[in-house]
N, C-alpha and C positions, 0 to 999 in steps of 0.2 A: 735580193731583196728590194724593193724599190726604192732609190735615193739611196742607195748605197754605191761607194766608190770601189777599186778593187786598186791597190797599188802593188807594185811588181819588188818585192821581197829582195831589192838590192845588195844590200848588207851579208845577206842569209850568201849572195848567188857567187857574189864576191867571197866571201871566205869560204867556203868549202872550192872554189874555183885555186885560190892559196891555198885547198889542205893544208888547213891551219886553225888550233882550237876556237870555237867562237869568243869572239873577244868582249871588253865589255863595251864597246862601241856598238854591236851588233844586235845586244840587247837593249843598248840606251834605243838605235833604232825602232828595234819594235814594243817598245813602249810607250814612242812618239807616235807612232802611228796606228797602235791599237787605241789610244785618246782621242788621236783626231776621228777615227771610225764611230767612236761613239758617241761624239758628237755631232755628228753627221748624220747619225741615226736618229737622234732623241731632238735634232730642229726639222725632219723632216716627220717628225709624230705626232710631236706635242700639240702643233696646231690642226690637227686632224678634227673633226668632231663626232663624236661617236654616232653613230647612224641610229636614228630615233625608231623606238620599238613600237611596230604594230600594233595595231589599234584594236581591243576585245570587239569592237561598236560602242554603237551609241549608251551611254547611261542613263540609268533612270532615274530621275527625281527622288529627293527621301519623301516626298508625298506618296506620291505612287507607288511607292514601295511598300507602305502602311498599306496599301488598303487592299482586299478582298474582294475581286467581281464573282457573284455565280448569277444562274439566268435563272428566273422564277420557277419553273421548276426543279432547278437542283436545291432553291431553299427550301423546296418542301421537300424534295426527295429525300434532305441532309436533316430534315426536322429541326430545322431552326426555330427559336423562338424568340423575343424580347421580352425585354419587363424594362420600364424606366427605373432611373435612378431614383430615389428616394429617402426619408429619413424616418427613422420610428425608436421607440425605447430598446436600448439596445445592452443587452444583459455576457457577460465573457463568464466560460467556467473554466474547471480542472476535473482531471478526473483520477483515480489513485484506485489501485487496487486496494480488497481488500475480502476479510473471510467472515461469515457468519459463528456467531458463538453464541453458546446460549447465555439468558441473564448470570449473571455469576453473586445478585442478591435474592435469587429465586434459585441455587441450585446447593444441593444437600450430596456431602459425598459420606456418606452412614456405615460407619465402623463400631464394634462391639467394645465396650468398655473392660468387660471381664473376657478371658482364654475361655474358650467352649466349642465342645461338638457340636454340627447342625444337626438339630435335628429334626425340621421339617423348615418345608421351602414353601411359600405362598405366593410369591410375588412370579414375573417371568418377566423378560425382556422386550420392554417395546407399552406394558399395560401400563394405564391410566391410573391411579390408586388417590385415594381421600386421604384428607389428613386423620392421622394415628391408626389407619388399616394396617393390618398384621402383614407382616413381607417375610419372616423365617422367625423361629425360634431355634436355639441355642441352649442345651444343654450345661452347665457350670457347674463341677465339680466346689472350684473355687466361690464361686458366692452360697453356699452350701454351708461352707466350712464357716465365711463370713458374717452368715445369719447365725448358725449356731452360737460362733464369739460374742455375737450381740445378744443371745438372749442371756447367755450366760453372767457376759458381764453385767445385765442388766438384772439380772437376778440378785447378784451380789452387792449390788449396790441398795437393792431391798435390803438387805439383810444388815449392813452396814447401818444404814438409814436409822433402823431399827434398834440396833444395839446403842447407839449413837444415843437416842431419843432414853433407853432405859440407864444410861451412864448419868444422862443429867439429870434426871430422879434420883436418883442415887446417890449423887455428890449434892445434889437439895437438904437429904437427911442423913448425909452425913456417915454415908455407908462404906464408900470409896471416896479416897483421896483426890485432890485434883491434879495430879499427874495420871491419873488413870481416864481420867474423864479426857485428857487431853490428847493421852493417846488413840481414844474410839473415836475425837471428830478428826484427827489425821487419818486414820482407816478412812473414815468415810467419804473425805475429800479426794482420797487418791481413788478411790473405788468408781465417785463421780466420773471421776476426768479418764478413768479406762473406758466408763460405759459410752460414754461421749465420745471419745476414739473410735468405738467398736460399731456407731451409728455414724459415725462423719463414714467409717470407711466402706460402709452400704450405700449411703450416696453417690461416692465413688464410683461404684459399683454399677449405677444407672439405677438404683430405688430411689422414689420420692417420695415425702413423708407420708401420705396416704397408701405406698404401699408397707410403710414403716410400721405407721399402727395397726394393719391389718394382720402383722407377725407379731407387733407384741398381741395382740388379742386374740389373736389364735394360736400362736405359736408354735404356727407350721410352718415347716422349711422346705422352702418350693427350690428350687435349680435349676428350675428354667428361665432363660432370658427372652424374653418379645424383640422382635427388632420390628419397629412401626415406621411410616410417613412419617414426617415430621410437617407437609403439608401438599396439596391437591398438587399432581402432577404429571408427570410417564416416568417412567424407569426405564432410563438413556444405557444405563448400565449395568449387569450384577455378574459376582464372581465369587459363586460358593455353589456348592453342590451339595447333599445331602449323605450324611455321616463323616464330614470331611472336619478335623478338626482347626480352629481360625486362631489366629492371637490378634493381641489387641489394635497390630497397625496396620489389620488388611484390611482393605473396602472392599466392603460389603456386597454395595448397592450405590448407584446415581440416579437421584431422583434432578428432574427441571422441571420448572412451570416455565415450559416453550410457548404459552401467550403473547410473552415479547423477547426478542430475544436481539443482541447485542452486533454491528458492524465493526469489525475494528481493521482500519485503513494504515499504510505505509504513507507518509506525506514528504517530500524528496525536499531539502533541506529548501532548494530555491524557489518553493511553493507557498516556505510556512508563514510567508506574512501575507500574501493572498487568502490563506485558510483565516488565519486570523481577523484579517479586516471582516472577510465573509460571512464570519459566522461571530462576529459582535452583537446582533441581535440575539433577545434567545427566547427561546424554540423555534429558530427559525428552521423550516423543512430544506431536505437536504435527500436527491435523489439518489436512490440505489436502483440498481439493476443487476439482475440474479441472470448465467446463462439458462437457467431451466425453463426461465419463463423469461423470453427474449422481447414477446409484443407488451410486459406490463411494466407500469414504472411505481417503485416502491417509496415511499413519504417517509421520513426517520429523523429526527431528531441530536445535534449533538452535544451528548453529555460528554465527554471528555478530551481536554488537548493535552498533547503530556509535554512534560517541562525539559525533558532532558532528550537528549537524540543520541539515535543507535550508534556507536562508534566504528561499526563496522560498516552498516549500511550507508549512515550519512542523513538515516529519515527517521522522523516523526510519528509517533503514534495519534489517533484519531480515535475516538469514538462514539458510533451510533448508536442510539436505542430505536428499533422499531416495532410497531405492532404486528402480531402474528396472531391475530382469532382463528384461522382457518389450518394453522399450524404446516401452512405448506414451506416456508422456510424451514430451510434443515441446520444444525450445526454443520458445518464443516463446506458447507457450500461456496462457491469462491463469487466473489460479487464486485461491484464496479462501483465506487464510489463519484460523484457528481455533484459540486461545492457549486452554485450560482451565487454573480457578485450581485449586488444593488445595481437596479436598473438606470442608466447614466442616457438622460432624456434627449431627444432631438439629434440622435446619432446620423451621419451618412454613412449608407450601407451599399453594398452590394451581393448577389445570392454570391455564398462560395464560388457555385458551380461556374460561375462566370467569366472568373478567378484563371487565365493561364499563366505559366512562368519559362521563360527560355534563358535559360542561364543562372544570371542574379538583376531580374528583372521579371516583373509582374507585369499584369496589361490585361487590359479587355476591349472587348471589340465593340465598338459604337455603331450603331447603323445609322449611316448618311441619307442613306435614301434606299428604294427598293432595290436588295440586290448588292448594294453596296455600303461594307462594314471598313473601320478604318479601326486599327491595330491602336492602343492608346495606351501607354504607358504611366500607369499608378504605382501611387505610394500607398501602401496598405497598414494599419495599425492594429487592433486585437482580430481575434477569430471565435464564434463560437458552435463552428457544426455546421450551420447553415450561413448567416451571414459574414461577411466580410467590413471592419468600417476600412472605410478610405477617407484618408487625409490630403490627398490632392490628386487630378489626373481627370475629372469628371465630377462635370455639376449636377445638381439633382434634377429631378426630369428627361435628362438624356437617355435616350433607348439602348440600353446594354443587351447580348446576349446573353441568353441565360441557357439555355439547353442548345448542343450545338457547336459549340464553339471550339471545343477541339479540332472538329473537320476542318474548320476555319484556318484554328492556329495549322492544321499539317497544309492543307491548302496557300496561306502566306510562308514557310520554309521550303515551300516547294521550289526544288534549284528553278533556274529562270533558264528560256533558249536564246 
């Protein structure tokens, strides 16, 4: 070792020559010479300066590191296009998933008010129907018994009224006493109540006043129950077959007017304030996109914004109403709701295609001259899918690369020799 001095171990030799065990003196001598050796080594090594590291080569300036240079033919081959930074009316948007539903204000779940057997079926699934069009006919013995009970109650009421009128005459002529007249009056009142109860029973079974008057006039019991369409629309569900017995809780048909439909979407909690502010204007149109027609944009209006969040998904419901005159929008189609904000005037923007990202920074390529492009770091604001708001980094009128920016990024990040 350079700078190291070796001392003979005299104490050790002497102790071995005397053939005695190592004494306390020999140990002290070894410790002394060891400390002296360490001092000599440290004094010779501390003042020595470390050798300088080999330089890797000349460093590039920071301005040069941000530049990408291409030959004119490379620019043409790469498809690089340049567009000046400008100002425009800027609108942001948010998109939410949704599902098309029938308009529940024009939807009818048709059931029967009386238990019966299906005698006829006239409507098919998907069929267009008109108001009061016959859909099916049920045969109900329960309805027949109710009509019979009403006719009997009506006959007893007639007899009781005639008896009461005679009692009034006989009481005036002193033929019967007051007690007998009051008894017949009570019978008449009781039978009238029974007849009224039987009439209300027919109404509960679906007979209207016109049908009841026809029953009173003809005194013909009809046990057939017609099932009719309440309004014009289309049969979107059918749940009966001829010959089966149906109960009152059975849904027989679903008729819907699909000239208008709903789009029901779910808005995440973080976007609730955006939707509320964007829909403050009444009847403001909202865009709806469906996968079945990717090249078309449908316009709807917000008819309902939820007041309570779903505790499981942390979303709020929003509902749109869309015109559907041709019936191309079908219930249960998936849709995307796109809510636009009010336009902000005079906003500095760049095309989103021009913005590149590297780790935690965003930048664009600004053309300095033909074939020379500078990677300029920028700070972005909102985006709308076409343009991005620029808060700082470029000025209005500066030419930025719109197409081919990714190729320039690859050249910028390519390792240099």
